[in-house]
C-alpha positions in Angstrom: 12.5 -16.7 -2.2 15.1 -14.5 -3.8 17.5 -16.8 -5.7 21.1 -16.4 -4.8 22.8 -16.9 -8.1 26.3 -17.3 -6.8 28.1 -18.3 -3.7 28.7 -15.6 -1.2 32.1 -14.0 -1.7 34.6 -13.3 1.0 35.3 -9.8 2.2 37.0 -7.6 -0.3 40.5 -6.4 0.6 40.4 -3.6 3.1 36.8 -4.4 4.2 37.9 -5.5 7.7 41.1 -4.8 9.4 42.6 -7.6 11.5 44.2 -7.5 14.9 47.7 -6.3 15.0 50.5 -8.9 15.1 51.3 -8.1 18.7 47.6 -8.8 19.7 47.0 -11.9 17.6 47.1 -15.2 19.4 48.9 -17.9 17.4 46.2 -20.3 16.3 43.6 -18.0 17.7 39.9 -18.6 16.9 37.6 -16.2 15.1 33.9 -16.0 14.2 31.4 -13.5 12.9 28.1 -12.3 14.4 25.3 -10.7 12.5 22.6 -8.9 14.5 19.6 -6.9 13.3 16.8 -4.7 14.6 13.2 -5.3 15.7 11.1 -8.0 14.0 7.7 -6.3 14.4 4.9 -8.0 12.4 2.1 -5.5 11.9 -1.2 -6.7 10.3 -0.2 -5.3 6.9 2.8 -7.8 6.8 0.5 -10.7 7.7 -1.7 -9.6 4.7 1.4 -9.6 2.6 2.4 -13.1 3.7 -1.1 -14.3 2.8 -0.8 -12.8 -0.7 2.6 -14.3 -1.1 1.4 -17.8 -0.1 -1.1 -17.7 -2.9 1.6 -16.9 -5.4 4.3 -19.3 -4.1 2.1 -22.2 -2.9 4.5 -22.4 0.0 4.4 -21.4 3.7 2.0 -22.9 6.2 -1.7 -22.4 6.9 -1.9 -19.8 4.1 1.0 -17.6 5.1 4.5 -17.3 3.5 6.8 -14.7 5.0 9.7 -16.0 2.9 9.5 -13.4 0.1 9.2 -10.6 2.6 12.5 -11.5 4.3 14.4 -13.0 1.3 16.4 -9.9 0.7 18.6 -10.2 3.8 19.1 -14.0 3.6 22.5 -13.7 1.7 23.9 -11.5 4.5 22.4 -13.2 7.6 23.1 -16.7 6.4 26.8 -15.8 5.9 27.4 -15.1 9.7 28.6 -17.8 12.0 26.1 -16.6 14.6 23.0 -14.6 13.6 20.9 -12.9 16.3 17.4 -11.5 15.8 15.1 -9.6 18.1 11.6 -11.1 18.3 9.6 -8.1 19.5 6.3 -9.8 20.1 4.6 -13.0 21.3 3.2 -15.4 18.7 -0.2 -17.1 18.7 -1.6 -20.0 16.7 -0.9 -20.6 13.0 -4.4 -19.7 12.0 -5.0 -16.9 14.4 -6.6 -14.9 15.9 -3.8 -12.3 15.7 -3.5 -8.8 17.0 -1.5 -5.6 16.1 -0.6 -2.6 18.1 -0.8 -2.0 21.1 -1.1 -5.7 22.2 0.6 -7.8 19.6 0.0 -11.4 18.9 1.5 -12.5 15.6 1.6 -15.7 13.4 4.3 -18.2 14.4 5.1 -18.8 10.8 7.5 -15.8 11.0 9.7 -17.9 13.2 10.2 -20.6 10.6 11.1 -17.8 8.1 13.6 -16.3 10.5 15.3 -19.7 10.9 15.3 -20.2 7.1 16.9 -16.7 6.6 19.8 -17.9 8.8 19.0 -16.7 12.3 20.3 -19.0 15.1 18.9 -17.3 18.2 16.7 -14.4 19.2 16.2 -12.0 22.1 12.6 -12.1 23.4 12.7 -9.4 26.1 10.7 -6.3 25.1 7.9 -4.1 26.3 5.6 -6.4 24.3 6.7 -9.7 25.9 3.8 -9.8 28.3 1.1 -8.5 25.9 -0.9 -11.7 26.3 0.5 -13.0 29.6 2.4 -16.1 30.5 0.4 -18.3 28.3 1.6 -16.4 25.2 5.2 -16.3 26.5 5.1 -20.1 26.8 3.5 -20.6 23.3 6.1 -18.3 21.8 9.1 -20.1 23.3 7.5 -23.5 22.4 7.1 -22.3 18.8 10.8 -21.1 18.8 11.9 -24.5 20.0 9.9 -26.1 17.2 11.4 -23.8 14.6 15.0 -24.5 15.9 15.6 -21.0 17.1 17.4 -20.3 20.4 15.9 -17.7 22.7 16.7 -15.6 25.8 15.0 -12.8 27.7 11.8 -14.6 28.8 11.1 -17.9 30.4 8.3 -20.5 30.8 9.3 -21.6 34.3 11.4 -20.2 37.2 14.0 -22.9 36.4 14.3 -21.8 32.8 14.7 -18.2 33.8 18.0 -19.1 35.4 19.4 -20.9 32.4 21.9 -19.2 30.1 21.6 -19.4 26.3 25.1 -20.6 25.3 26.0 -21.7 21.8 29.2 -23.1 20.5 30.3 -21.0 17.5 33.4 -22.3 15.6 34.7 -23.8 18.8 33.9 -20.7 21.0 31.2 -20.8 23.7 29.1 -17.7 23.2 26.4 -16.6 25.6 23.5 -14.4 24.6 21.6 -12.4 27.3 18.6 -10.2 26.8 17.0 -7.6 29.1 14.3 -4.9 28.5 12.3 -2.1 30.1 8.8 -3.3 31.0 5.5 -2.1 29.5 3.3 0.0 31.8 0.3 -1.3 29.8 0.9 -5.0 30.6 3.3 -5.3 33.5 4.3 -8.8 34.6 2.3 -10.0 37.6 4.4 -10.1 40.8 4.2 -13.9 41.1 5.5 -14.3 37.5 8.3 -11.8 37.6 10.8 -14.6 36.8 9.2 -14.9 33.3 10.8 -11.6 32.0 14.2 -10.0 32.3 13.9 -6.4 33.3 16.8 -4.0 32.8 18.7 -3.9 36.1 22.5 -3.5 36.2 22.9 -5.9 39.1 20.8 -8.6 37.4 22.8 -8.2 34.2 26.0 -8.6 36.2 24.6 -11.8 37.8 23.6 -13.2 34.5 27.0 -12.6 33.0 28.6 -14.2 36.1 26.4 -17.3 35.6 27.3 -17.4 31.9 31.1 -17.3 32.7 30.7 -20.0 35.3 29.1 -22.2 32.7 32.0 -21.7 30.4 31.0 -18.8 28.2 34.1 -17.2 26.6 32.2 -14.4 24.9 29.0 -12.7 26.2 26.7 -10.7 24.0 23.9 -8.6 25.5 20.7 -7.5 23.8 19.0 -4.5 25.4 15.5 -3.2 24.6 15.9 0.4 25.8 15.8 4.1 24.9 13.1 6.3 23.4 11.1 5.5 20.3 11.8 7.4 17.1 14.8 9.3 18.4 18.0 8.8 16.3 20.2 9.7 19.3 20.5 7.6 22.4 18.9 8.9 25.5 20.9 10.0 28.6 19.8 6.8 30.5 21.0 4.7 27.5 24.4 6.5 27.5 24.7 6.1 31.3 23.9 2.4 31.3 26.2 1.7 28.3 29.0 3.5 30.1 28.5 1.5 33.3 28.1 -1.9 31.6 31.1 -1.5 29.3 33.2 -0.4 32.3 32.0 -2.7 35.1 31.3 -6.0 33.3 33.1 -8.3 30.9 30.3 -8.2 28.4 31.9 -8.2 24.9 29.1 -6.6 22.8 25.9 -4.8 23.3 23.1 -4.8 20.7 20.2 -2.3 21.1 16.6 -2.3 20.0 13.3 -0.5 20.7 13.8 3.0 19.1 12.5 1.7 15.7 15.0 4.0 14.0 18.8 3.7 13.6 21.0 5.1 16.4 24.8 5.2 16.5 27.3 2.3 16.9 30.0 3.4 19.3 33.0 2.0 21.0 32.9 2.5 24.8 35.7 1.4 27.1 37.0 -0.9 24.3 33.6 -2.5 23.6 31.1 -2.0 20.8 27.6 -0.7 21.6 25.0 -0.7 18.9 22.4 1.6 20.5 19.6 0.8 18.1 19.7 -1.1 14.8 16.3 0.2 13.8 13.7 -2.1 12.4 14.6 -5.3 10.6 11.0 -5.6 9.4 8.0 -3.6 10.4 5.1 -1.7 8.9 4.0 1.1 11.3 0.6 2.6 10.9 2.2 5.9 9.9 5.5 5.2 8.2 8.0 8.0 8.7 10.7 6.9 6.3 13.1 6.5 9.2 11.0 3.6 10.6 11.6 1.6 7.4 15.4 2.0 7.6 17.5 -0.4 9.6 21.0 -1.8 9.9 22.5 -5.3 10.2 25.4 -5.0 12.6 28.3 -7.3 11.6 30.9 -8.1 14.2 34.1 -10.1 13.6 35.7 -11.6 16.7 39.4 -12.5 16.7 41.0 -14.2 19.7 44.0 -12.3 21.1 46.5 -13.0 23.9 44.4 -11.0 26.3 40.8 -11.6 25.1 39.0 -10.6 21.9 39.5 -8.0 19.2 36.2 -7.1 17.6 35.8 -5.4 14.2 32.5 -3.7 13.5 30.7 -3.4 10.1 27.2 -2.7 9.1 24.8 -3.3 6.2 21.9 -0.9 5.5 18.4 -2.4 5.1 15.1 -0.9 4.0 11.5 -2.1 4.1 9.8 -1.3 0.8 6.2 -0.3 1.4 3.6 -0.2 -1.5 1.7 3.1 -1.9 -1.9 3.1 -0.7 -4.3 2.1 -3.5 -7.9 1.2 -3.9 -8.6 -2.4 -4.8 -8.0 -2.9 -8.5 -6.2 0.5 -8.9 -3.3 0.3 -11.3 -0.1 1.6 -9.7 2.4 3.7 -11.7 5.1 1.9 -13.6 8.0 1.0 -11.4 6.1 1.6 -8.1 6.7 -0.7 -5.2 4.0 -3.4 -5.3 4.9 -5.6 -2.2 6.4 -5.2 1.2 10.0 -6.4 1.0 13.1 -6.2 3.2 15.8 -4.9 0.9 19.6 -5.2 1.2 20.3 -1.6 0.2 23.9 -1.9 -0.9 23.1 -4.9 -3.1 20.2 -3.0 -4.7 22.5 0.0 -5.4 25.4 -2.2 -6.7 23.1 -4.3 -8.9 20.1 -2.1 -9.7 19.0 -3.9 -12.8 15.9 -2.1 -14.2 15.0 -0.3 -11.0 13.5 3.1 -11.7 15.3 6.3 -10.8 13.0 7.3 -7.9 13.5 3.8 -6.2 17.3 4.1 -6.5 17.1 7.6 -5.1 15.2 6.2 -2.1 17.8 3.6 -1.6 20.6 6.1 -1.8 18.8 8.3 0.8 18.5 5.2 3.1 22.2 4.4 2.7 23.4 8.0 3.3 21.1 8.7 6.2 21.8 5.4 8.0 25.5 6.0 7.6 25.1 9.4 9.2 23.2 8.1 12.2 25.5 5.1 12.8 28.6 7.3 12.7 27.1 10.1 14.8 29.2 9.3 17.9 32.6 9.1 16.2 32.9 5.4 15.4 34.5 5.7 12.0 37.7 7.3 13.2 40.2 5.1 15.0 37.5 2.7 16.0 37.1 1.6 12.4 33.3 1.2 11.8 32.7 0.8 8.1 30.1 -0.6 5.7 30.3 -4.4 5.1 31.4 -5.2 1.6 29.8 -8.5 0.5 28.9 -9.6 -2.9 26.6 -12.4 -4.1 
């Protein structure tokens, strides 16, 4: 694991604006939310976890995902509520496992996500039903065992009606998740309750149940849009407009594109259309599929509701170059798959070679451009999260 050599610092002056005096509720509550992109464990990442387990002597059943994810732990663990998106079902600790197009991944990744600082995860995606209801149940069982909350899929009809509500610094926060459904593995009609399909009326009903159960804030995860496009699709824009106008949902977090899309304020509410990949290793990496963002949202209670400030932190998955067994890599080359906190790497580069730093600068600049592409930096105030450790 990456050693955190000092306690995390508070935000630097000017990092996050606060609600105006007229909005602020005397004694009002506040809390922070961190949310990241798809957790998509391809076979190469399982192989990496096996190599790391041999080095560290840690992990379980020969796999240690800790070194892979350690780079984002200082950021994720700082949030009062951290939300991940678990893209795929999990199998047994020793396998067998499968990659694209019908994923089944090691459950050891869940323990690592919990250790990194995640509290709860969305589980609704086009891969939810890759291995049927049995795998949905084993996935949620494994998440329970790891101590991770979950929403978006269910083991029973009764569970499908439950709302994931967590108390965060004295505030009841509900997390909902919906997705488009895979045409490859559609949910059987008799099991349609096991998976939350995107449907505006159903989302409204879920929010209503959440509010009836005491939720003061509702966060919605959506698996939507088109893969590998850095701009939201027309259906995404239309759904975002409708949900921000017709519901009381406070924040929308998007996944599925596997690349970064804009963060935009619509009808007074933040929509992160796609946060890219938190961790993945696509068969044909594009550069864009390795770049992601952690969305950071600071909620302040006001007289009329909640004021939300939006920040982001760029991430990148380092991928080693292809090499034959025993082949010596050039000095300074990436040797392992690692999720990198790009800002930290740029601010404290140590002895990183120039070409690696150039790659990190490209990720930072390109991610900033995509996130800001729908006007968020202006009066809406989207900015990079300043955090030192």
